[in-house]
Backbone as a chain_set.jsonl record, in Angstrom:
{"seq": "XXXXXXXXXXXXXXXXXXXXXXXXXXXXXXXXXXXXXXXXXXXXXXXXXXXXXXXXXXXXXXXXXXXXXXXXXXXXXXXXXXXXXXXXXXXXXXXXXXXXXXXXXXXXXXXXXXXXXXXXXXXXXXXXXXXXXXXXXXXXXXXXXXXXXXXXXXXXXXXXXXXXXXXX", "coords": {"N": [[-28.061, 56.527, -83.071], [-27.514, 56.147, -79.703], [-24.605, 56.029, -77.663], [-24.063, 53.538, -75.249], [-23.317, 53.78, -71.899], [-21.266, 51.779, -70.049], [-20.815, 50.463, -66.888], [-18.083, 49.137, -66.008], [-16.773, 48.506, -63.662], [-18.828, 47.99, -61.834], [-19.876, 45.716, -62.98], [-17.876, 43.889, -62.642], [-17.821, 42.183, -60.47], [-16.375, 42.579, -58.197], [-15.623, 42.746, -54.714], [-15.557, 45.243, -52.393], [-13.629, 45.897, -49.607], [-13.592, 47.826, -46.872], [-11.385, 48.873, -44.572], [-11.742, 50.847, -42.712], [-14.227, 50.481, -41.634], [-13.818, 48.725, -39.595], [-12.277, 49.955, -37.812], [-11.46, 50.851, -34.547], [-13.379, 53.053, -32.632], [-13.837, 53.753, -30.083], [-13.271, 55.45, -26.992], [-10.205, 55.355, -25.262], [-9.073, 55.105, -22.08], [-6.275, 55.979, -20.036], [-4.652, 54.35, -17.479], [-2.259, 55.269, -15.468], [0.28, 53.918, -13.706], [2.274, 55.36, -12.503], [1.128, 57.63, -11.422], [0.302, 56.819, -8.97], [2.395, 56.259, -7.376], [4.911, 56.744, -4.891], [6.519, 59.753, -5.039], [6.389, 59.411, -7.722], [7.918, 57.247, -8.434], [8.351, 55.136, -6.633], [6.853, 52.295, -5.302], [4.892, 52.115, -2.581], [3.537, 49.8, -0.58], [1.376, 50.019, 1.324], [0.406, 52.651, 0.883], [-0.22, 52.486, -1.832], [-2.222, 50.51, -1.889], [-4.171, 51.881, -0.449], [-4.657, 54.007, -2.167], [-5.79, 52.606, -4.313], [-8.088, 51.669, -3.086], [-9.452, 54.046, -2.73], [-9.918, 54.929, -5.253], [-11.605, 56.622, -7.864], [-13.874, 54.97, -9.378], [-15.927, 55.445, -11.131], [-15.096, 56.948, -13.27], [-13.996, 55.129, -14.997], [-16.036, 53.542, -15.811], [-17.569, 51.368, -18.062], [-15.606, 51.835, -20.001], [-12.747, 51.518, -22.159], [-9.63, 50.621, -20.867], [-6.267, 51.326, -20.702], [-3.611, 50.035, -19.048], [-0.68, 51.18, -17.768], [2.762, 52.146, -17.121], [4.354, 55.062, -17.018], [6.67, 55.872, -15.88], [10.073, 55.076, -15.123], [10.025, 52.742, -13.293], [10.154, 50.115, -10.856], [7.682, 47.848, -10.745], [5.84, 45.733, -8.785], [4.402, 42.566, -9.642], [1.976, 41.929, -8.355], [0.818, 44.406, -7.996], [-0.182, 45.206, -10.473], [-2.063, 43.238, -10.687], [-3.753, 43.98, -8.601], [-4.728, 46.431, -9.555], [-6.102, 45.479, -11.802], [-8.007, 43.93, -10.497], [-9.567, 45.911, -9.317], [-10.483, 47.424, -11.524], [-11.694, 45.648, -13.357], [-14.475, 44.942, -12.719], [-15.845, 47.276, -13.519], [-14.857, 48.502, -15.889], [-15.069, 48.397, -19.495], [-13.179, 46.896, -20.818], [-9.838, 45.913, -19.99], [-6.353, 46.478, -20.511], [-2.931, 45.655, -20.691], [-0.581, 47.942, -21.393], [0.155, 50.663, -23.692], [-2.127, 53.292, -24.763], [-2.135, 53.394, -27.547], [-1.189, 50.826, -28.191], [-3.288, 49.326, -27.169], [-5.357, 50.209, -28.8], [-4.513, 49.181, -31.261], [-4.647, 46.46, -30.637], [-7.457, 46.184, -30.297], [-8.306, 46.841, -32.885], [-7.153, 44.762, -34.4], [-8.548, 42.628, -33.239], [-11.131, 43.199, -34.13], [-10.771, 42.835, -36.898], [-10.084, 40.139, -36.962], [-12.469, 39.019, -36.282], [-14.019, 38.927, -38.503], [-16.214, 37.227, -40.64], [-15.181, 35.012, -42.875], [-16.57, 33.549, -44.743], [-18.338, 34.913, -46.456], [-16.63, 35.888, -48.335], [-15.655, 33.814, -49.782], [-14.128, 32.388, -52.557], [-14.243, 34.802, -53.97], [-13.513, 37.943, -55.599], [-11.626, 40.296, -54.113], [-11.228, 43.65, -53.167], [-9.188, 45.43, -51.17], [-9.764, 48.339, -49.688], [-7.957, 51.349, -50.109], [-6.403, 54.473, -49.131], [-8.224, 56.105, -47.47], [-10.225, 58.197, -45.277], [-9.432, 57.807, -42.656], [-6.383, 57.136, -41.049], [-4.98, 54.075, -41.617], [-3.143, 51.541, -40.126], [-0.224, 49.757, -41.288], [-0.132, 47.187, -40.25], [-2.782, 46.355, -40.188], [-3.463, 45.894, -42.853], [-1.751, 43.801, -43.408], [-2.828, 41.879, -41.648], [-5.48, 41.537, -42.63], [-4.982, 40.49, -45.124], [-3.735, 38.087, -44.475], [-5.911, 36.847, -43.263], [-7.847, 36.66, -45.318], [-6.633, 35.357, -47.52], [-6.663, 32.422, -47.526], [-9.265, 31.862, -48.471], [-10.26, 33.459, -50.581], [-10.599, 34.278, -54.137], [-9.093, 36.262, -55.428], [-6.99, 38.907, -54.178], [-6.835, 42.346, -53.995], [-5.431, 45.659, -53.849], [-6.427, 48.993, -53.217], [-8.562, 50.994, -55.168], [-11.637, 50.049, -56.805], [-11.474, 50.953, -59.477], [-8.818, 51.209, -59.946], [-6.539, 49.104, -59.21], [-4.077, 47.281, -57.3], [-2.661, 44.24, -57.819], [-2.493, 41.641, -55.405], [-2.767, 38.993, -54.542], [-3.481, 35.925, -56.171], [-5.438, 33.116, -56.594], [-4.253, 29.975, -57.59]], "CA": [[-27.989, 55.56, -82.003], [-26.724, 56.671, -78.593], [-23.667, 55.087, -77.039], [-24.459, 53.126, -73.914], [-22.194, 53.795, -70.959], [-21.252, 50.555, -69.259], [-20.006, 50.54, -65.679], [-17.342, 47.882, -65.955], [-16.444, 48.217, -62.264], [-20.012, 47.373, -61.226], [-20.064, 44.381, -63.572], [-16.683, 43.065, -62.434], [-18.009, 41.232, -59.377], [-15.428, 42.859, -57.114], [-16.137, 43.128, -53.4], [-14.662, 46.198, -51.749], [-13.564, 45.773, -48.157], [-13.062, 49.069, -46.312], [-10.915, 48.602, -43.211], [-12.255, 51.89, -41.813], [-15.419, 49.948, -40.966], [-13.383, 47.905, -38.466], [-11.423, 50.828, -37.013], [-12.088, 51.129, -33.25], [-13.636, 54.484, -32.401], [-14.093, 53.941, -28.668], [-12.266, 56.156, -26.213], [-9.364, 54.52, -24.408], [-8.494, 55.849, -20.961], [-4.986, 55.452, -19.581], [-4.396, 54.268, -16.041], [-0.801, 55.313, -15.339], [0.711, 53.504, -12.371], [3.147, 56.415, -11.984], [0.32, 58.569, -10.652], [-0.014, 56.229, -7.669], [3.668, 55.892, -6.754], [5.565, 57.767, -4.07], [7.425, 60.56, -5.869], [6.284, 58.931, -9.096], [8.931, 56.226, -8.722], [8.454, 54.048, -5.659], [5.578, 51.76, -4.854], [4.771, 51.787, -1.157], [2.363, 48.93, -0.594], [0.263, 50.555, 2.112], [-0.114, 53.828, 0.169], [-0.791, 52.044, -3.112], [-3.499, 49.85, -1.587], [-5.106, 52.935, -0.043], [-5.013, 54.724, -3.398], [-6.702, 51.753, -5.083], [-9.347, 51.622, -2.352], [-10.104, 55.348, -2.88], [-9.977, 55.252, -6.686], [-12.931, 56.951, -8.397], [-14.111, 53.978, -10.434], [-16.943, 55.923, -12.077], [-14.373, 57.463, -14.441], [-13.657, 53.992, -15.857], [-17.24, 52.748, -16.083], [-17.839, 51.038, -19.465], [-14.542, 52.389, -20.839], [-11.54, 50.731, -22.372], [-8.581, 51.19, -20.026], [-4.901, 50.854, -20.92], [-2.839, 50.139, -17.809], [0.725, 51.332, -18.12], [3.557, 52.943, -16.193], [5.204, 55.934, -17.833], [7.918, 56.104, -15.146], [11.01, 53.958, -15.115], [9.914, 52.247, -11.917], [9.947, 48.677, -10.699], [6.331, 47.629, -10.242], [5.635, 44.302, -8.539], [3.302, 41.962, -10.393], [0.729, 41.988, -7.597], [0.228, 45.741, -8.14], [-1.0, 45.147, -11.686], [-3.2, 42.387, -10.348], [-4.654, 44.778, -7.772], [-5.396, 47.371, -10.468], [-7.054, 44.681, -12.577], [-9.085, 43.542, -9.595], [-10.424, 47.081, -9.112], [-11.063, 47.928, -12.775], [-12.447, 44.632, -14.099], [-15.939, 45.001, -12.586], [-16.468, 48.493, -14.056], [-14.368, 48.847, -17.23], [-15.499, 47.551, -20.612], [-12.062, 45.969, -20.954], [-8.562, 46.492, -19.597], [-5.248, 45.978, -21.331], [-1.619, 46.095, -20.247], [0.15, 48.599, -22.463], [-0.211, 52.045, -23.974], [-3.404, 53.467, -25.462], [-1.914, 53.013, -28.955], [-1.114, 49.367, -28.244], [-4.65, 48.817, -26.943], [-6.106, 50.51, -30.025], [-4.082, 48.179, -32.244], [-5.227, 45.193, -30.178], [-8.889, 46.212, -30.62], [-8.423, 46.825, -34.341], [-6.869, 43.391, -34.83], [-9.67, 41.783, -32.792], [-12.233, 43.463, -35.067], [-10.456, 42.186, -38.18], [-10.117, 38.683, -36.776], [-13.858, 38.581, -36.097], [-14.688, 38.902, -39.802], [-16.597, 35.91, -41.14], [-14.619, 34.945, -44.226], [-17.448, 32.78, -45.632], [-18.916, 35.791, -47.48], [-15.592, 36.218, -49.309], [-15.19, 32.572, -50.393], [-13.985, 32.38, -54.024], [-14.588, 36.122, -54.495], [-12.443, 38.882, -55.931], [-11.742, 41.298, -53.063], [-10.365, 44.828, -53.182], [-9.049, 46.058, -49.858], [-9.756, 49.764, -49.991], [-6.855, 52.164, -49.621], [-6.562, 55.933, -49.23], [-9.458, 56.597, -46.867], [-10.147, 59.356, -44.385], [-8.785, 57.409, -41.415], [-5.101, 56.458, -41.288], [-4.997, 52.662, -41.24], [-1.77, 51.06, -40.003], [0.212, 48.659, -42.155], [-0.448, 45.921, -39.585], [-4.158, 45.966, -40.519], [-3.44, 45.337, -44.203], [-1.11, 42.491, -43.281], [-3.763, 40.981, -40.977], [-6.625, 41.202, -43.485], [-4.473, 39.611, -46.186], [-3.549, 36.77, -43.841], [-7.238, 36.29, -42.99], [-8.608, 36.39, -46.54], [-5.906, 34.564, -48.514], [-7.077, 31.018, -47.668], [-10.622, 31.646, -48.97], [-10.649, 34.281, -51.731], [-10.03, 34.009, -55.456], [-8.029, 37.257, -55.579], [-6.93, 40.063, -53.277], [-6.241, 43.522, -54.61], [-5.376, 46.829, -52.983], [-6.693, 50.264, -53.883], [-9.955, 51.288, -55.496], [-12.036, 49.151, -57.9], [-11.083, 51.465, -60.784], [-7.362, 51.22, -60.041], [-6.104, 48.183, -58.159], [-2.76, 46.637, -57.314], [-2.869, 42.826, -57.476], [-1.73, 41.166, -54.263], [-2.82, 37.53, -54.502], [-4.42, 35.262, -57.072], [-5.45, 31.666, -56.392], [-3.841, 29.24, -58.79]], "C": [[-27.041, 56.08, -80.92], [-25.805, 55.586, -78.044], [-24.128, 54.792, -75.62], [-23.206, 53.118, -73.035], [-22.32, 52.575, -70.059], [-20.317, 50.752, -68.068], [-19.303, 49.198, -65.501], [-16.963, 47.499, -64.525], [-17.614, 47.505, -61.593], [-20.223, 45.954, -61.737], [-18.924, 43.418, -63.257], [-16.838, 42.014, -61.335], [-17.023, 41.423, -58.232], [-16.17, 43.205, -55.825], [-15.111, 44.069, -52.779], [-14.769, 46.044, -50.241], [-12.856, 47.014, -47.62], [-12.672, 48.828, -44.86], [-11.348, 49.678, -42.216], [-13.488, 51.403, -41.051], [-15.075, 49.13, -39.716], [-12.482, 48.679, -37.51], [-12.109, 51.141, -35.687], [-12.223, 52.639, -33.012], [-13.851, 54.792, -30.916], [-12.925, 54.672, -27.997], [-11.507, 55.155, -25.344], [-8.765, 55.422, -23.334], [-7.188, 55.178, -20.554], [-4.945, 55.499, -18.057], [-2.886, 54.166, -15.894], [-0.416, 55.007, -13.892], [1.558, 54.593, -11.701], [2.377, 57.379, -11.077], [0.012, 58.076, -9.241], [1.245, 55.753, -6.937], [4.199, 57.06, -5.925], [6.63, 58.444, -4.918], [7.438, 60.079, -7.326], [7.227, 57.811, -9.448], [8.888, 54.991, -7.84], [7.062, 53.597, -5.234], [5.685, 51.408, -3.376], [3.456, 51.036, -1.017], [1.168, 49.533, 0.136], [-0.391, 51.737, 1.385], [-0.808, 53.433, -1.138], [-2.147, 51.375, -2.886], [-4.567, 50.871, -1.195], [-5.573, 53.721, -1.271], [-5.996, 53.91, -4.236], [-8.072, 51.688, -4.415], [-10.154, 52.912, -2.575], [-10.242, 55.795, -4.339], [-11.416, 55.544, -7.111], [-13.198, 56.051, -9.603], [-15.129, 54.45, -11.464], [-16.31, 56.459, -13.359], [-14.162, 56.351, -15.472], [-14.861, 53.153, -16.265], [-17.483, 52.625, -17.589], [-16.842, 51.655, -20.443], [-13.474, 51.332, -21.077], [-10.429, 51.417, -21.585], [-7.245, 50.512, -20.338], [-4.127, 51.094, -19.629], [-1.359, 50.127, -18.176], [1.461, 52.035, -16.994], [4.546, 53.752, -17.018], [6.52, 56.274, -17.133], [8.792, 54.864, -15.247], [11.087, 53.429, -13.685], [9.73, 50.738, -11.934], [8.591, 48.494, -10.021], [6.172, 46.13, -10.007], [4.376, 43.8, -9.267], [1.976, 42.102, -9.659], [0.048, 43.352, -7.744], [-0.646, 45.806, -9.391], [-2.24, 44.292, -11.444], [-4.231, 43.155, -9.525], [-5.425, 45.792, -8.627], [-6.454, 46.636, -11.283], [-8.256, 44.296, -11.731], [-10.069, 44.686, -9.368], [-11.166, 47.48, -10.386], [-11.965, 46.93, -13.503], [-13.965, 44.723, -13.923], [-16.598, 46.208, -13.268], [-16.08, 48.802, -15.503], [-14.942, 47.898, -18.28], [-14.448, 46.482, -20.874], [-10.809, 46.685, -20.476], [-7.452, 45.767, -20.344], [-3.951, 46.494, -20.733], [-0.873, 46.668, -21.445], [-0.336, 50.025, -22.651], [-1.574, 52.096, -24.662], [-3.265, 53.067, -26.932], [-1.845, 51.497, -29.119], [-2.489, 48.741, -28.056], [-5.503, 49.049, -28.186], [-5.784, 49.475, -31.105], [-4.676, 46.81, -31.919], [-6.715, 45.107, -30.549], [-9.121, 46.129, -32.126], [-8.2, 45.409, -34.869], [-7.992, 42.44, -34.42], [-10.865, 41.968, -33.72], [-11.989, 42.771, -36.398], [-10.544, 40.666, -38.063], [-11.532, 38.147, -36.61], [-14.638, 38.517, -37.418], [-14.996, 37.453, -40.199], [-16.16, 35.833, -42.603], [-15.514, 34.198, -45.208], [-18.027, 33.647, -46.749], [-17.908, 36.177, -48.569], [-15.078, 34.986, -50.066], [-15.261, 32.653, -51.916], [-14.418, 33.692, -54.672], [-13.327, 36.899, -54.827], [-12.612, 40.085, -54.999], [-10.726, 42.416, -53.27], [-10.355, 45.396, -51.771], [-8.797, 47.535, -50.129], [-8.549, 50.447, -49.362], [-7.235, 53.632, -49.67], [-7.895, 56.439, -48.687], [-9.21, 57.815, -45.998], [-9.348, 59.05, -43.121], [-7.461, 56.731, -41.721], [-5.125, 55.03, -40.73], [-3.546, 52.182, -41.214], [-1.481, 49.895, -40.931], [-0.158, 47.3, -41.573], [-1.842, 45.423, -39.971], [-4.223, 45.349, -41.918], [-2.792, 43.957, -44.205], [-2.102, 41.484, -42.699], [-4.922, 40.568, -41.887], [-6.192, 40.294, -44.632], [-4.295, 38.195, -45.658], [-4.895, 36.077, -43.638], [-7.957, 35.851, -44.27], [-7.938, 35.405, -47.498], [-6.385, 33.113, -48.633], [-8.427, 30.822, -48.367], [-10.964, 32.38, -50.27], [-10.031, 33.788, -53.038], [-8.873, 34.974, -55.726], [-8.146, 38.31, -54.491], [-6.221, 41.17, -54.04], [-6.264, 44.658, -53.596], [-5.699, 48.056, -53.816], [-8.175, 50.539, -53.983], [-10.343, 50.395, -56.67], [-11.602, 49.639, -59.291], [-9.573, 51.441, -60.996], [-6.793, 50.369, -58.919], [-4.681, 47.7, -58.373], [-3.003, 45.189, -56.941], [-1.937, 42.402, -56.332], [-1.641, 39.645, -54.268], [-3.838, 37.033, -55.51], [-4.286, 33.748, -56.865], [-5.093, 30.973, -57.699], [-4.653, 27.989, -58.946]], "O": [[-25.891, 56.413, -81.206], [-26.162, 54.41, -77.968], [-24.532, 55.693, -74.886], [-22.182, 52.531, -73.385], [-23.339, 52.367, -69.4], [-19.167, 51.159, -68.231], [-19.85, 48.259, -64.925], [-16.845, 46.316, -64.206], [-17.417, 46.529, -60.868], [-20.698, 45.09, -61.0], [-19.015, 42.235, -63.586], [-16.064, 41.058, -61.28], [-16.854, 40.535, -57.396], [-17.207, 43.869, -55.847], [-13.935, 43.725, -52.656], [-15.863, 46.058, -49.676], [-11.671, 47.226, -47.879], [-13.536, 48.604, -44.012], [-11.323, 49.447, -41.007], [-13.756, 51.868, -39.943], [-15.942, 48.875, -38.88], [-11.987, 48.132, -36.525], [-13.23, 51.647, -35.688], [-11.263, 53.391, -33.183], [-14.024, 55.95, -30.536], [-11.765, 54.528, -28.384], [-12.092, 54.236, -24.771], [-8.046, 56.375, -23.634], [-7.02, 53.968, -20.706], [-5.171, 56.539, -17.439], [-2.298, 53.117, -16.158], [-0.753, 55.757, -12.977], [1.553, 54.725, -10.477], [2.915, 57.877, -10.088], [-0.484, 58.837, -8.411], [1.172, 54.952, -6.004], [3.951, 58.223, -6.243], [7.529, 57.79, -5.447], [8.396, 60.323, -8.061], [7.346, 57.444, -10.617], [9.335, 53.919, -8.247], [6.213, 54.406, -4.86], [6.453, 50.534, -2.976], [2.388, 51.578, -1.305], [0.06, 49.548, -0.401], [-1.617, 51.803, 1.29], [-1.85, 53.985, -1.495], [-3.105, 51.644, -3.609], [-5.731, 50.734, -1.57], [-6.751, 54.056, -1.389], [-6.932, 54.469, -4.808], [-9.098, 51.655, -5.095], [-11.385, 52.88, -2.605], [-10.644, 56.927, -4.608], [-12.335, 54.803, -6.761], [-12.781, 56.36, -10.719], [-15.185, 53.902, -12.565], [-16.935, 56.424, -14.42], [-14.151, 56.607, -16.676], [-14.717, 52.165, -16.984], [-17.59, 53.624, -18.3], [-17.194, 51.961, -21.582], [-13.322, 50.387, -20.304], [-10.296, 52.64, -21.625], [-7.114, 49.291, -20.248], [-4.005, 52.232, -19.175], [-0.861, 49.194, -18.805], [0.845, 52.471, -16.021], [5.456, 53.202, -17.637], [7.394, 56.899, -17.735], [8.302, 53.75, -15.433], [12.07, 53.636, -12.974], [9.219, 50.166, -12.897], [8.381, 48.921, -8.886], [6.352, 45.338, -10.932], [3.418, 44.547, -9.466], [0.952, 42.369, -10.288], [-1.174, 43.443, -7.628], [-1.727, 46.396, -9.367], [-3.326, 44.594, -11.939], [-5.435, 42.999, -9.725], [-6.627, 45.983, -8.442], [-7.575, 47.122, -11.433], [-9.393, 44.333, -12.202], [-11.271, 44.455, -9.241], [-12.343, 47.834, -10.335], [-12.902, 47.334, -14.191], [-14.688, 44.589, -14.911], [-17.792, 46.164, -13.565], [-16.902, 49.314, -16.262], [-15.26, 46.745, -17.986], [-14.771, 45.32, -21.121], [-10.72, 47.91, -20.545], [-7.592, 44.613, -20.748], [-3.878, 47.648, -20.312], [-0.574, 45.949, -22.398], [-1.139, 50.53, -21.866], [-2.105, 51.071, -25.088], [-4.178, 52.466, -27.499], [-2.385, 50.949, -30.08], [-2.819, 47.747, -28.702], [-6.283, 48.181, -28.578], [-6.68, 48.963, -31.775], [-5.144, 46.095, -32.805], [-7.176, 44.082, -31.052], [-10.024, 45.43, -32.584], [-8.974, 44.92, -35.692], [-8.346, 41.54, -35.182], [-11.54, 40.997, -34.06], [-12.908, 42.182, -36.967], [-11.028, 39.996, -38.974], [-11.767, 36.95, -36.78], [-15.794, 38.095, -37.435], [-14.139, 36.575, -40.101], [-16.716, 36.519, -43.46], [-15.24, 34.214, -46.407], [-18.193, 33.171, -47.873], [-18.288, 36.727, -49.603], [-14.173, 35.098, -50.893], [-16.31, 32.947, -52.489], [-14.907, 33.693, -55.801], [-12.227, 36.556, -54.394], [-13.608, 40.805, -55.077], [-9.544, 42.176, -53.511], [-11.394, 45.794, -51.244], [-7.783, 47.927, -50.706], [-8.173, 50.155, -48.226], [-8.288, 53.985, -50.202], [-8.619, 57.14, -49.394], [-8.119, 58.384, -45.991], [-8.669, 59.923, -42.581], [-7.412, 55.837, -42.566], [-5.272, 54.82, -39.526], [-2.805, 52.393, -42.174], [-2.381, 49.144, -41.309], [-0.463, 46.367, -42.316], [-2.066, 44.217, -40.071], [-4.958, 44.387, -42.138], [-3.233, 43.056, -44.918], [-2.21, 40.362, -43.195], [-5.304, 39.398, -41.919], [-6.953, 39.427, -45.061], [-4.664, 37.225, -46.32], [-5.007, 34.865, -43.82], [-8.597, 34.799, -44.3], [-8.632, 34.688, -48.22], [-6.504, 32.613, -49.751], [-8.715, 29.713, -48.817], [-11.871, 31.96, -50.988], [-9.084, 33.002, -53.048], [-7.81, 34.565, -56.191], [-9.224, 38.574, -53.958], [-5.166, 40.968, -54.641], [-7.012, 44.627, -52.619], [-5.298, 48.154, -54.976], [-8.936, 50.349, -53.034], [-9.478, 50.015, -57.458], [-11.386, 48.823, -60.187], [-9.104, 51.634, -62.118], [-6.587, 50.854, -57.806], [-4.159, 47.715, -59.488], [-3.505, 44.919, -55.85], [-0.758, 42.757, -56.303], [-0.576, 39.075, -54.03], [-4.905, 37.621, -55.688], [-3.196, 33.181, -56.947], [-5.574, 31.344, -58.77], [-4.452, 27.237, -59.899]]}, "num_chains": 1, "name": "protein.A"}
């Protein structure tokens, strides 16, 4: 009589959630205000308005754009508004901050868009150790999102998990 190999992981009813599936892969362009300042430090209204009028908007078409200023310069609020006014019609989305901050914002938006109904009263393993480096913030966010609806949350791989939460 041959021994039957049983896949206990497959029979466990665990749902694996891979955060890499929600990782933003879109290119983020940076619009640095410094590039449009006199000597990289001073905003001259007339020159700045002219620069915005002559901006090649095709570069930003259907792109994510992070608007920032890498110089230690005082930028009036209206200047950011003017940049937004120019970029909004062409860019996919614009964000005030660095490209890394925008990436994090997009990642969190993707996680927050998850419909938790499919995880109701389920045992969920949030996958770890993937190809893409996932920030700690994403694990915190997914735990916050799933905790109200799941039976358990674990971290790792189905064959080796770390318990995180169990409904009482």
